[in-house]
Backbone as JSON Lines, residues from 0, in Angstrom:
{"i":0,"aa":"M","n":[25.82,-0.5,-46.79],"ca":[26.37,-0.33,-45.44],"c":[25.23,-0.06,-44.45]}
{"i":1,"aa":"Q","n":[25.24,-0.79,-43.35],"ca":[24.17,-0.66,-42.37],"c":[24.3,0.65,-41.6]}
{"i":2,"aa":"K","n":[23.19,1.33,-41.48],"ca":[23.19,2.61,-40.77],"c":[23.34,2.39,-39.27]}
{"i":3,"aa":"K","n":[24.23,3.17,-38.66],"ca":[24.48,3.03,-37.23],"c":[23.27,3.52,-36.42]}
{"i":4,"aa":"K","n":[22.87,2.73,-35.45],"ca":[21.71,3.07,-34.62],"c":[22.08,4.21,-33.67]}
{"i":5,"aa":"R","n":[21.23,5.21,-33.61],"ca":[21.51,6.36,-32.76],"c":[21.38,5.99,-31.29]}
{"i":6,"aa":"E","n":[22.35,6.44,-30.5],"ca":[22.35,6.14,-29.07],"c":[21.22,6.91,-28.37]}
{"i":7,"aa":"F","n":[20.7,6.29,-27.34],"ca":[19.63,6.91,-26.55],"c":[20.22,7.98,-25.66]}
{"i":8,"aa":"D","n":[19.57,9.13,-25.61],"ca":[20.04,10.25,-24.79],"c":[19.34,10.19,-23.42]}
{"i":9,"aa":"Y","n":[20.01,9.62,-22.44],"ca":[19.41,9.45,-21.11],"c":[19.21,10.79,-20.41]}
{"i":10,"aa":"F","n":[20.12,11.71,-20.62],"ca":[19.99,13.02,-19.98],"c":[18.8,13.79,-20.55]}
{"i":11,"aa":"A","n":[18.58,13.67,-21.86],"ca":[17.39,14.29,-22.46],"c":[16.12,13.64,-21.91]}
{"i":12,"aa":"Y","n":[16.18,12.33,-21.72],"ca":[15.03,11.61,-21.14],"c":[14.7,12.16,-19.75]}
{"i":13,"aa":"F","n":[15.72,12.37,-18.92],"ca":[15.45,12.88,-17.57],"c":[14.97,14.33,-17.6]}
{"i":14,"aa":"R","n":[15.46,15.1,-18.56],"ca":[14.92,16.46,-18.69],"c":[13.43,16.41,-19.03]}
{"i":15,"aa":"T","n":[13.06,15.45,-19.87],"ca":[11.65,15.27,-20.21],"c":[10.84,14.83,-19.0]}
{"i":16,"aa":"C","n":[11.44,14.0,-18.16],"ca":[10.77,13.58,-16.91],"c":[10.48,14.8,-16.03]}
{"i":17,"aa":"G","n":[11.43,15.73,-15.98],"ca":[11.23,16.94,-15.19],"c":[10.09,17.79,-15.73]}
{"i":18,"aa":"V","n":[10.03,17.89,-17.04],"ca":[8.94,18.64,-17.68],"c":[7.6,17.99,-17.38]}
{"i":19,"aa":"C","n":[7.56,16.68,-17.44],"ca":[6.31,15.93,-17.18],"c":[5.86,16.11,-15.73]}
{"i":20,"aa":"A","n":[6.82,16.09,-14.8],"ca":[6.48,16.3,-13.39],"c":[5.88,17.69,-13.19]}
{"i":21,"aa":"C","n":[6.48,18.69,-13.84],"ca":[5.94,20.05,-13.73],"c":[4.55,20.14,-14.34]}
{"i":22,"aa":"E","n":[4.35,19.46,-15.45],"ca":[3.03,19.46,-16.1],"c":[1.98,18.87,-15.17]}
{"i":23,"aa":"A","n":[2.31,17.76,-14.53],"ca":[1.37,17.11,-13.61],"c":[1.07,18.01,-12.41]}
{"i":24,"aa":"A","n":[2.12,18.61,-11.84],"ca":[1.95,19.48,-10.67],"c":[1.13,20.72,-11.02]}
{"i":25,"aa":"E","n":[1.41,21.3,-12.16],"ca":[0.68,22.51,-12.57],"c":[-0.78,22.19,-12.89]}
{"i":26,"aa":"Y","n":[-1.02,21.02,-13.47],"ca":[-2.4,20.62,-13.75],"c":[-3.16,20.37,-12.45]}
{"i":27,"aa":"L","n":[-2.48,19.8,-11.47],"ca":[-3.09,19.59,-10.16],"c":[-3.44,20.93,-9.52]}
{"i":28,"aa":"Y","n":[-2.5,21.86,-9.56],"ca":[-2.74,23.18,-8.97],"c":[-3.9,23.89,-9.68]}
{"i":29,"aa":"E","n":[-3.91,23.82,-11.0],"ca":[-4.98,24.44,-11.79],"c":[-6.33,23.85,-11.43]}
{"i":30,"aa":"T","n":[-6.39,22.54,-11.28],"ca":[-7.65,21.85,-10.97],"c":[-8.16,22.25,-9.59]}
{"i":31,"aa":"L","n":[-7.26,22.3,-8.61],"ca":[-7.68,22.58,-7.24],"c":[-7.96,24.06,-7.0]}
{"i":32,"aa":"S","n":[-7.23,24.93,-7.67],"ca":[-7.43,26.37,-7.45],"c":[-8.72,26.87,-8.1]}
{"i":33,"aa":"A","n":[-9.2,26.16,-9.11],"ca":[-10.5,26.5,-9.73],"c":[-11.39,25.26,-9.63]}
{"i":34,"aa":"F","n":[-11.52,24.74,-8.42],"ca":[-12.15,23.44,-8.2],"c":[-13.62,23.44,-8.59]}
{"i":35,"aa":"D","n":[-13.99,22.42,-9.38],"ca":[-15.37,22.24,-9.81],"c":[-15.69,20.75,-9.76]}
{"i":36,"aa":"P","n":[-16.46,20.32,-8.77],"ca":[-16.78,18.89,-8.63],"c":[-17.41,18.3,-9.89]}
{"i":37,"aa":"A","n":[-18.11,19.12,-10.66],"ca":[-18.81,18.62,-11.85],"c":[-17.83,18.18,-12.94]}
{"i":38,"aa":"T","n":[-16.64,18.75,-12.96],"ca":[-15.67,18.42,-14.01],"c":[-14.52,17.55,-13.49]}
{"i":39,"aa":"L","n":[-14.62,17.15,-12.22],"ca":[-13.49,16.47,-11.6],"c":[-13.15,15.14,-12.3]}
{"i":40,"aa":"K","n":[-14.16,14.37,-12.7],"ca":[-13.89,13.09,-13.36],"c":[-13.09,13.32,-14.65]}
{"i":41,"aa":"N","n":[-13.45,14.33,-15.41],"ca":[-12.72,14.64,-16.63],"c":[-11.28,15.06,-16.32]}
{"i":42,"aa":"R","n":[-11.11,15.8,-15.23],"ca":[-9.77,16.23,-14.83],"c":[-8.93,15.03,-14.39]}
{"i":43,"aa":"V","n":[-9.55,14.1,-13.71],"ca":[-8.85,12.87,-13.31],"c":[-8.39,12.1,-14.55]}
{"i":44,"aa":"D","n":[-9.26,12.01,-15.54],"ca":[-8.92,11.3,-16.77],"c":[-7.76,11.99,-17.5]}
{"i":45,"aa":"A","n":[-7.79,13.32,-17.51],"ca":[-6.72,14.07,-18.18],"c":[-5.39,13.88,-17.45]}
{"i":46,"aa":"M","n":[-5.44,13.86,-16.12],"ca":[-4.23,13.62,-15.35],"c":[-3.7,12.21,-15.62]}
{"i":47,"aa":"H","n":[-4.59,11.26,-15.76],"ca":[-4.17,9.89,-16.06],"c":[-3.46,9.83,-17.41]}
{"i":48,"aa":"H","n":[-3.9,10.66,-18.34],"ca":[-3.23,10.72,-19.64],"c":[-1.79,11.21,-19.48]}
{"i":49,"aa":"I","n":[-1.59,12.21,-18.64],"ca":[-0.24,12.71,-18.36],"c":[0.61,11.6,-17.76]}
{"i":50,"aa":"E","n":[0.02,10.88,-16.82],"ca":[0.74,9.78,-16.16],"c":[1.05,8.67,-17.14]}
{"i":51,"aa":"N","n":[0.13,8.38,-18.03],"ca":[0.32,7.31,-19.01],"c":[1.43,7.66,-20.0]}
{"i":52,"aa":"E","n":[1.48,8.93,-20.41],"ca":[2.55,9.39,-21.3],"c":[3.91,9.23,-20.63]}
{"i":53,"aa":"A","n":[3.98,9.54,-19.34],"ca":[5.23,9.37,-18.6],"c":[5.62,7.9,-18.54]}
{"i":54,"aa":"D","n":[4.64,7.03,-18.35],"ca":[4.91,5.59,-18.31],"c":[5.45,5.1,-19.65]}
{"i":55,"aa":"M","n":[4.87,5.58,-20.74],"ca":[5.31,5.15,-22.06],"c":[6.77,5.54,-22.31]}
{"i":56,"aa":"R","n":[7.13,6.76,-21.9],"ca":[8.52,7.2,-22.06],"c":[9.46,6.36,-21.2]}
{"i":57,"aa":"K","n":[8.99,6.01,-20.0],"ca":[9.81,5.18,-19.12],"c":[10.02,3.79,-19.73]}
{"i":58,"aa":"H","n":[8.98,3.21,-20.3],"ca":[9.1,1.89,-20.92],"c":[10.07,1.92,-22.1]}
{"i":59,"aa":"E","n":[10.02,3.0,-22.88],"ca":[10.94,3.12,-24.0],"c":[12.38,3.23,-23.51]}
{"i":60,"aa":"M","n":[12.6,4.03,-22.47],"ca":[13.94,4.15,-21.9],"c":[14.44,2.8,-21.4]}
{"i":61,"aa":"T","n":[13.57,2.06,-20.69],"ca":[13.95,0.75,-20.16],"c":[14.29,-0.22,-21.28]}
{"i":62,"aa":"R","n":[13.53,-0.17,-22.34],"ca":[13.8,-1.04,-23.49],"c":[15.17,-0.73,-24.08]}
{"i":63,"aa":"R","n":[15.46,0.55,-24.24],"ca":[16.76,0.93,-24.8],"c":[17.9,0.57,-23.84]}
{"i":64,"aa":"L","n":[17.64,0.74,-22.55],"ca":[18.67,0.44,-21.55],"c":[19.02,-1.05,-21.55]}
{"i":65,"aa":"T","n":[18.02,-1.88,-21.78],"ca":[18.23,-3.33,-21.8],"c":[19.26,-3.74,-22.85]}
{"i":66,"aa":"H","n":[19.28,-3.02,-23.97],"ca":[20.16,-3.38,-25.09],"c":[21.4,-2.49,-25.17]}
{"i":67,"aa":"A","n":[21.53,-1.56,-24.23],"ca":[22.67,-0.63,-24.28],"c":[23.96,-1.32,-23.83]}
{"i":68,"aa":"F","n":[25.05,-1.02,-24.54],"ca":[26.35,-1.58,-24.19],"c":[27.07,-0.66,-23.2]}
{"i":69,"aa":"I","n":[27.03,0.63,-23.47],"ca":[27.65,1.62,-22.58],"c":[26.6,2.66,-22.22]}
{"i":70,"aa":"T","n":[26.55,3.05,-20.95],"ca":[25.61,4.08,-20.49],"c":[26.39,5.18,-19.76]}
{"i":71,"aa":"P","n":[25.89,6.41,-19.78],"ca":[26.62,7.53,-19.16],"c":[26.61,7.49,-17.64]}
{"i":72,"aa":"L","n":[25.65,6.78,-17.07],"ca":[25.55,6.56,-15.63],"c":[25.36,5.07,-15.4]}
{"i":73,"aa":"E","n":[25.58,4.63,-14.17],"ca":[25.37,3.23,-13.87],"c":[23.9,2.86,-14.08]}
{"i":74,"aa":"R","n":[23.68,1.67,-14.57],"ca":[22.32,1.24,-14.91],"c":[21.36,1.33,-13.72]}
{"i":75,"aa":"E","n":[21.84,0.92,-12.56],"ca":[20.96,0.95,-11.39],"c":[20.57,2.37,-11.01]}
{"i":76,"aa":"D","n":[21.46,3.33,-11.28],"ca":[21.14,4.73,-10.99],"c":[20.12,5.27,-11.99]}
{"i":77,"aa":"I","n":[20.26,4.89,-13.24],"ca":[19.29,5.31,-14.26],"c":[17.91,4.75,-13.92]}
{"i":78,"aa":"I","n":[17.86,3.48,-13.55],"ca":[16.59,2.85,-13.2],"c":[15.99,3.49,-11.95]}
{"i":79,"aa":"A","n":[16.84,3.74,-10.94],"ca":[16.35,4.31,-9.69],"c":[15.77,5.71,-9.91]}
{"i":80,"aa":"L","n":[16.49,6.54,-10.66],"ca":[16.0,7.9,-10.89],"c":[14.74,7.89,-11.75]}
{"i":81,"aa":"S","n":[14.7,7.01,-12.73],"ca":[13.5,6.89,-13.56],"c":[12.29,6.51,-12.72]}
{"i":82,"aa":"Q","n":[12.46,5.58,-11.79],"ca":[11.36,5.15,-10.93],"c":[10.91,6.27,-10.01]}
{"i":83,"aa":"E","n":[11.87,7.01,-9.46],"ca":[11.5,8.11,-8.56],"c":[10.75,9.2,-9.3]}
{"i":84,"aa":"M","n":[11.15,9.48,-10.54],"ca":[10.42,10.49,-11.32],"c":[9.02,9.99,-11.66]}
{"i":85,"aa":"D","n":[8.89,8.71,-11.9],"ca":[7.58,8.11,-12.14],"c":[6.7,8.26,-10.9]}
{"i":86,"aa":"N","n":[7.32,8.12,-9.74],"ca":[6.58,8.25,-8.47],"c":[6.03,9.67,-8.29]}
{"i":87,"aa":"V","n":[6.76,10.67,-8.77],"ca":[6.29,12.06,-8.64],"c":[4.98,12.24,-9.38]}
{"i":88,"aa":"V","n":[4.93,11.78,-10.62],"ca":[3.7,11.92,-11.43],"c":[2.58,11.07,-10.85]}
{"i":89,"aa":"D","n":[2.92,9.86,-10.4],"ca":[1.92,9.0,-9.78],"c":[1.31,9.67,-8.55]}
{"i":90,"aa":"A","n":[2.14,10.34,-7.77],"ca":[1.65,11.0,-6.55],"c":[0.7,12.14,-6.88]}
{"i":91,"aa":"A","n":[1.01,12.88,-7.95],"ca":[0.1,13.96,-8.38],"c":[-1.24,13.4,-8.79]}
{"i":92,"aa":"E","n":[-1.21,12.31,-9.54],"ca":[-2.46,11.67,-9.96],"c":[-3.25,11.17,-8.76]}
{"i":93,"aa":"D","n":[-2.55,10.65,-7.77],"ca":[-3.21,10.1,-6.59],"c":[-4.01,11.15,-5.83]}
{"i":94,"aa":"V","n":[-3.52,12.4,-5.81],"ca":[-4.26,13.46,-5.12],"c":[-5.64,13.64,-5.76]}
{"i":95,"aa":"L","n":[-5.67,13.72,-7.09],"ca":[-6.95,13.91,-7.78],"c":[-7.82,12.66,-7.66]}
{"i":96,"aa":"Q","n":[-7.21,11.5,-7.7],"ca":[-7.98,10.26,-7.54],"c":[-8.68,10.24,-6.18]}
{"i":97,"aa":"R","n":[-7.97,10.66,-5.14],"ca":[-8.57,10.67,-3.8],"c":[-9.69,11.69,-3.72]}
{"i":98,"aa":"A","n":[-9.48,12.86,-4.31],"ca":[-10.53,13.89,-4.29],"c":[-11.8,13.37,-4.96]}
{"i":99,"aa":"Y","n":[-11.63,12.61,-6.04],"ca":[-12.78,12.05,-6.74],"c":[-13.43,10.93,-5.93]}
{"i":100,"aa":"M","n":[-12.61,10.02,-5.4],"ca":[-13.16,8.88,-4.64],"c":[-13.88,9.34,-3.37]}
{"i":101,"aa":"F","n":[-13.34,10.37,-2.72],"ca":[-13.95,10.88,-1.49],"c":[-15.11,11.83,-1.77]}
{"i":102,"aa":"N","n":[-15.36,12.09,-3.05],"ca":[-16.45,12.99,-3.45],"c":[-16.32,14.36,-2.77]}
{"i":103,"aa":"I","n":[-15.14,14.9,-2.8],"ca":[-14.89,16.21,-2.2],"c":[-15.65,17.28,-2.98]}
{"i":104,"aa":"R","n":[-16.29,18.17,-2.25],"ca":[-17.12,19.2,-2.87],"c":[-16.52,20.59,-2.79]}
{"i":105,"aa":"K","n":[-15.56,20.75,-1.89],"ca":[-14.98,22.08,-1.69],"c":[-13.51,21.96,-1.3]}
{"i":106,"aa":"I","n":[-12.71,22.87,-1.83],"ca":[-11.27,22.9,-1.56],"c":[-10.92,24.17,-0.78]}
{"i":107,"aa":"G","n":[-10.19,24.01,0.31],"ca":[-9.8,25.16,1.12],"c":[-8.45,25.73,0.7]}
{"i":108,"aa":"P","n":[-8.11,26.92,1.21],"ca":[-6.85,27.58,0.82],"c":[-5.61,26.8,1.23]}
{"i":109,"aa":"E","n":[-5.7,26.03,2.3],"ca":[-4.54,25.25,2.73],"c":[-4.2,24.16,1.71]}
{"i":110,"aa":"T","n":[-5.21,23.62,1.05],"ca":[-4.99,22.61,0.02],"c":[-4.35,23.23,-1.21]}
{"i":111,"aa":"I","n":[-4.82,24.4,-1.59],"ca":[-4.23,25.11,-2.74],"c":[-2.79,25.49,-2.44]}
{"i":112,"aa":"A","n":[-2.51,25.86,-1.2],"ca":[-1.14,26.2,-0.8],"c":[-0.22,24.99,-0.95]}
{"i":113,"aa":"F","n":[-0.72,23.82,-0.6],"ca":[0.05,22.59,-0.78],"c":[0.35,22.35,-2.27]}
{"i":114,"aa":"A","n":[-0.66,22.53,-3.1],"ca":[-0.49,22.32,-4.54],"c":[0.52,23.31,-5.12]}
{"i":115,"aa":"E","n":[0.46,24.54,-4.65],"ca":[1.41,25.56,-5.12],"c":[2.84,25.2,-4.71]}
{"i":116,"aa":"L","n":[3.0,24.7,-3.5],"ca":[4.33,24.28,-3.04],"c":[4.84,23.11,-3.87]}
{"i":117,"aa":"F","n":[3.97,22.21,-4.24],"ca":[4.34,21.08,-5.08],"c":[4.83,21.55,-6.44]}
{"i":118,"aa":"V","n":[4.19,22.54,-7.0],"ca":[4.64,23.12,-8.28],"c":[6.05,23.67,-8.14]}
{"i":119,"aa":"K","n":[6.3,24.41,-7.08],"ca":[7.64,24.97,-6.85],"c":[8.68,23.86,-6.71]}
{"i":120,"aa":"C","n":[8.31,22.81,-6.01],"ca":[9.23,21.7,-5.79],"c":[9.55,20.98,-7.11]}
{"i":121,"aa":"C","n":[8.54,20.79,-7.94],"ca":[8.76,20.15,-9.24],"c":[9.62,21.01,-10.16]}
{"i":122,"aa":"K","n":[9.44,22.31,-10.09],"ca":[10.27,23.21,-10.9],"c":[11.73,23.14,-10.47]}
{"i":123,"aa":"A","n":[11.96,23.08,-9.16],"ca":[13.33,22.96,-8.66],"c":[13.91,21.6,-9.05]}
{"i":124,"aa":"L","n":[13.09,20.56,-9.0],"ca":[13.53,19.23,-9.4],"c":[13.84,19.2,-10.89]}
{"i":125,"aa":"S","n":[13.01,19.83,-11.69],"ca":[13.24,19.88,-13.13],"c":[14.54,20.62,-13.44]}
{"i":126,"aa":"A","n":[14.8,21.7,-12.7],"ca":[16.05,22.43,-12.88],"c":[17.25,21.55,-12.52]}
{"i":127,"aa":"T","n":[17.07,20.73,-11.49],"ca":[18.12,19.77,-11.11],"c":[18.42,18.82,-12.25]}
{"i":128,"aa":"L","n":[17.38,18.29,-12.87],"ca":[17.56,17.34,-13.97],"c":[18.15,18.0,-15.21]}
{"i":129,"aa":"N","n":[17.85,19.27,-15.4],"ca":[18.43,20.0,-16.53],"c":[19.95,20.12,-16.39]}
{"i":130,"aa":"E","n":[20.43,20.1,-15.16],"ca":[21.86,20.22,-14.89],"c":[22.58,18.87,-14.88]}
{"i":131,"aa":"L","n":[21.81,17.79,-14.89],"ca":[22.41,16.47,-14.69],"c":[23.44,16.12,-15.75]}
{"i":132,"aa":"G","n":[23.18,16.5,-16.98],"ca":[24.1,16.16,-18.06],"c":[25.42,16.88,-18.0]}
{"i":133,"aa":"S","n":[25.49,17.96,-17.22],"ca":[26.73,18.76,-17.15],"c":[27.19,18.95,-15.71]}
{"i":134,"aa":"F","n":[26.84,17.99,-14.82],"ca":[27.12,18.19,-13.4],"c":[28.6,18.21,-13.06]}
{"i":135,"aa":"K","n":[29.45,17.71,-13.96],"ca":[30.89,17.71,-13.69],"c":[31.54,19.07,-13.93]}
{"i":136,"aa":"K","n":[30.81,19.98,-14.56],"ca":[31.34,21.31,-14.81],"c":[31.26,22.16,-13.55]}
{"i":137,"aa":"T","n":[32.25,22.99,-13.33],"ca":[32.28,23.82,-12.12],"c":[31.15,24.84,-12.09]}
{"i":138,"aa":"S","n":[30.58,25.14,-13.27],"ca":[29.51,26.14,-13.33],"c":[28.14,25.55,-13.04]}
{"i":139,"aa":"S","n":[28.07,24.23,-12.84],"ca":[26.78,23.58,-12.62],"c":[26.15,24.05,-11.31]}
{"i":140,"aa":"N","n":[24.83,24.28,-11.38],"ca":[24.06,24.71,-10.2],"c":[23.33,23.54,-9.56]}
{"i":141,"aa":"I","n":[23.7,22.33,-9.9],"ca":[22.91,21.18,-9.5],"c":[22.77,21.06,-7.99]}
{"i":142,"aa":"N","n":[23.84,21.32,-7.25],"ca":[23.77,21.2,-5.79],"c":[22.81,22.23,-5.19]}
{"i":143,"aa":"R","n":[22.8,23.42,-5.77],"ca":[21.88,24.46,-5.28],"c":[20.43,24.05,-5.49]}
{"i":144,"aa":"Y","n":[20.15,23.45,-6.62],"ca":[18.78,23.02,-6.89],"c":[18.36,21.84,-6.0]}
{"i":145,"aa":"I","n":[19.3,20.95,-5.73],"ca":[19.01,19.83,-4.83],"c":[18.66,20.35,-3.44]}
{"i":146,"aa":"V","n":[19.43,21.32,-2.97],"ca":[19.16,21.93,-1.66],"c":[17.78,22.6,-1.67]}
{"i":147,"aa":"E","n":[17.44,23.23,-2.77],"ca":[16.14,23.9,-2.88],"c":[14.99,22.9,-2.78]}
{"i":148,"aa":"V","n":[15.13,21.76,-3.46],"ca":[14.1,20.71,-3.36],"c":[13.95,20.25,-1.92]}
{"i":149,"aa":"N","n":[15.07,20.01,-1.26],"ca":[15.03,19.55,0.13],"c":[14.39,20.58,1.05]}
{"i":150,"aa":"A","n":[14.69,21.85,0.81],"ca":[14.13,22.92,1.64],"c":[12.62,23.03,1.45]}
{"i":151,"aa":"L","n":[12.16,22.91,0.21],"ca":[10.72,22.97,-0.06],"c":[10.0,21.78,0.56]}
{"i":152,"aa":"E","n":[10.64,20.62,0.53],"ca":[10.03,19.45,1.16],"c":[9.9,19.66,2.67]}
{"i":153,"aa":"S","n":[10.88,20.31,3.28],"ca":[10.81,20.61,4.72],"c":[9.67,21.56,5.04]}
{"i":154,"aa":"V","n":[9.47,22.54,4.16],"ca":[8.33,23.45,4.32],"c":[7.03,22.65,4.25]}
{"i":155,"aa":"G","n":[6.98,21.7,3.34],"ca":[5.8,20.85,3.22],"c":[5.54,20.01,4.45]}
{"i":156,"aa":"D","n":[6.61,19.51,5.08],"ca":[6.46,18.75,6.33],"c":[5.8,19.6,7.4]}
{"i":157,"aa":"A","n":[6.27,20.85,7.51],"ca":[5.71,21.75,8.52],"c":[4.25,22.07,8.21]}
{"i":158,"aa":"M","n":[3.93,22.29,6.93],"ca":[2.55,22.55,6.52],"c":[1.67,21.36,6.84]}
{"i":159,"aa":"H","n":[2.16,20.18,6.55],"ca":[1.4,18.96,6.83],"c":[1.08,18.84,8.31]}
{"i":160,"aa":"N","n":[2.08,19.03,9.15],"ca":[1.88,18.89,10.6],"c":[0.88,19.91,11.13]}
{"i":161,"aa":"E","n":[1.0,21.15,10.67],"ca":[0.09,22.2,11.14],"c":[-1.34,21.96,10.66]}
{"i":162,"aa":"N","n":[-1.47,21.51,9.42],"ca":[-2.81,21.24,8.88],"c":[-3.48,20.06,9.59]}
{"i":163,"aa":"I","n":[-2.7,19.03,9.89],"ca":[-3.26,17.89,10.63],"c":[-3.68,18.33,12.03]}
{"i":164,"aa":"R","n":[-2.84,19.12,12.69],"ca":[-3.18,19.6,14.03],"c":[-4.46,20.45,14.0]}
{"i":165,"aa":"R","n":[-4.55,21.35,13.03],"ca":[-5.72,22.21,12.92],"c":[-6.96,21.38,12.63]}
{"i":166,"aa":"L","n":[-6.79,20.37,11.79],"ca":[-7.91,19.5,11.43],"c":[-8.49,18.81,12.66]}
{"i":167,"aa":"F","n":[-7.61,18.27,13.5],"ca":[-8.08,17.53,14.67],"c":[-8.44,18.45,15.84]}
{"i":168,"aa":"T","n":[-8.04,19.71,15.76],"ca":[-8.39,20.68,16.8],"c":[-9.74,21.31,16.53]}
{"i":169,"aa":"E","n":[-10.03,21.56,15.26],"ca":[-11.21,22.34,14.9],"c":[-12.35,21.5,14.35]}
{"i":170,"aa":"N","n":[-12.13,20.2,14.11],"ca":[-13.14,19.38,13.46],"c":[-13.42,18.12,14.28]}
{"i":171,"aa":"T","n":[-14.68,17.8,14.44],"ca":[-15.06,16.59,15.18],"c":[-15.81,15.59,14.29]}
{"i":172,"aa":"D","n":[-16.0,15.95,13.02],"ca":[-16.69,15.06,12.09],"c":[-15.74,13.96,11.64]}
{"i":173,"aa":"A","n":[-16.07,12.71,11.95],"ca":[-15.17,11.58,11.66],"c":[-14.9,11.45,10.16]}
{"i":174,"aa":"R","n":[-15.92,11.69,9.36],"ca":[-15.75,11.58,7.91],"c":[-14.76,12.61,7.4]}
{"i":175,"aa":"E","n":[-14.91,13.85,7.85],"ca":[-14.0,14.92,7.43],"c":[-12.58,14.66,7.9]}
{"i":176,"aa":"L","n":[-12.44,14.14,9.11],"ca":[-11.11,13.83,9.63],"c":[-10.44,12.77,8.76]}
{"i":177,"aa":"L","n":[-11.19,11.75,8.39],"ca":[-10.65,10.69,7.55],"c":[-10.23,11.21,6.18]}
{"i":178,"aa":"I","n":[-11.13,11.96,5.56],"ca":[-10.89,12.45,4.2],"c":[-9.67,13.37,4.16]}
{"i":179,"aa":"W","n":[-9.64,14.36,5.03],"ca":[-8.58,15.36,4.92],"c":[-7.25,14.89,5.49]}
{"i":180,"aa":"S","n":[-7.28,13.96,6.41],"ca":[-6.02,13.33,6.83],"c":[-5.39,12.63,5.63]}
{"i":181,"aa":"S","n":[-6.21,11.93,4.88],"ca":[-5.72,11.22,3.69],"c":[-5.24,12.19,2.62]}
{"i":182,"aa":"M","n":[-5.97,13.28,2.42],"ca":[-5.59,14.26,1.4],"c":[-4.27,14.94,1.74]}
{"i":183,"aa":"F","n":[-4.12,15.34,2.98],"ca":[-2.87,15.98,3.39],"c":[-1.7,14.99,3.3]}
{"i":184,"aa":"E","n":[-1.98,13.74,3.6],"ca":[-0.95,12.7,3.48],"c":[-0.53,12.54,2.02]}
{"i":185,"aa":"S","n":[-1.48,12.63,1.12],"ca":[-1.16,12.47,-0.31],"c":[-0.29,13.61,-0.81]}
{"i":186,"aa":"F","n":[-0.5,14.81,-0.28],"ca":[0.36,15.93,-0.66],"c":[1.76,15.77,-0.11]}
{"i":187,"aa":"E","n":[1.87,15.25,1.11],"ca":[3.19,15.0,1.67],"c":[3.92,13.97,0.82]}
{"i":188,"aa":"T","n":[3.2,13.0,0.31],"ca":[3.8,11.99,-0.58],"c":[4.33,12.63,-1.85]}
{"i":189,"aa":"C","n":[3.62,13.61,-2.39],"ca":[4.08,14.34,-3.58],"c":[5.44,14.98,-3.33]}
{"i":190,"aa":"L","n":[5.55,15.67,-2.21],"ca":[6.8,16.37,-1.9],"c":[7.91,15.39,-1.55]}
{"i":191,"aa":"D","n":[7.56,14.32,-0.85],"ca":[8.55,13.28,-0.54],"c":[9.11,12.67,-1.83]}
{"i":192,"aa":"A","n":[8.25,12.46,-2.81],"ca":[8.69,11.87,-4.08],"c":[9.71,12.77,-4.77]}
{"i":193,"aa":"C","n":[9.48,14.08,-4.71],"ca":[10.44,15.04,-5.28],"c":[11.77,14.95,-4.56]}
{"i":194,"aa":"E","n":[11.72,14.89,-3.23],"ca":[12.95,14.82,-2.45],"c":[13.7,13.52,-2.73]}
{"i":195,"aa":"H","n":[13.0,12.42,-2.84],"ca":[13.64,11.14,-3.11],"c":[14.35,11.16,-4.47]}
{"i":196,"aa":"A","n":[13.71,11.78,-5.46],"ca":[14.35,11.9,-6.78],"c":[15.61,12.76,-6.7]}
{"i":197,"aa":"A","n":[15.53,13.86,-5.97],"ca":[16.69,14.73,-5.8],"c":[17.8,14.01,-5.05]}
{"i":198,"aa":"D","n":[17.44,13.16,-4.11],"ca":[18.44,12.39,-3.36],"c":[19.19,11.42,-4.28]}
{"i":199,"aa":"V","n":[18.46,10.83,-5.23],"ca":[19.1,9.93,-6.18],"c":[20.1,10.72,-7.05]}
{"i":200,"aa":"V","n":[19.68,11.9,-7.48],"ca":[20.59,12.74,-8.28],"c":[21.85,13.07,-7.46]}
{"i":201,"aa":"E","n":[21.66,13.42,-6.2],"ca":[22.8,13.74,-5.35],"c":[23.75,12.54,-5.22]}
{"i":202,"aa":"T","n":[23.19,11.36,-5.09],"ca":[24.01,10.14,-5.03],"c":[24.78,9.93,-6.32]}
{"i":203,"aa":"V","n":[24.13,10.15,-7.45],"ca":[24.79,10.02,-8.76],"c":[25.96,10.99,-8.88]}
{"i":204,"aa":"V","n":[25.74,12.22,-8.45],"ca":[26.8,13.23,-8.51],"c":[27.99,12.82,-7.65]}
{"i":205,"aa":"M","n":[27.7,12.35,-6.45],"ca":[28.77,11.95,-5.52],"c":[29.56,10.76,-6.08]}
{"i":206,"aa":"K","n":[28.88,9.84,-6.74],"ca":[29.54,8.66,-7.27],"c":[30.39,8.95,-8.5]}
{"i":207,"aa":"N","n":[30.08,10.05,-9.18],"ca":[30.73,10.32,-10.47],"c":[31.62,11.55,-10.48]}
{"i":208,"aa":"T","n":[31.94,12.07,-9.3],"ca":[32.85,13.23,-9.23],"c":[34.01,12.92,-8.28]}
């Protein structure tokens, strides 16, 4: 008798995506808060490994989805959320890539504050994904976590605007303006990616309740 193939657990996959996003954000924060230009290339490579592991899990999910007959959520929603979670890790990697390419030698407290906010946002997003498998239960906190992600992203918008204003008010060096405008933009992209993923979850909840 042929053994029945075990069904793929999409909710477990998304919980893993949340863990991976937190890992990337925490590694970014760790790298920037104890910044050492001499080890930055190694840190970039390590972050790429985190990103590559996330890609491999995504490819496996996509492969299983291709052959799945029944899925717990609509296929387009699974694909959309998977892509948005991939974007979160990609955005974290991009911050370190830019720091390396721009040959940044020193990190200021405003940059570390951005990284810390990103960690908080990823933790709230991960908590959202942990609730996804049971969102139909009245005890689910999923909406509260979605609101938290959105609120943290709004804080990031305000931080971005103030940092850009301060940069152009206090600095006249064209190179520094270019570098740090790009760096602050990359952090805003990190937070936007978290919000976009939370928005997809909110859409899934609305469609299935």
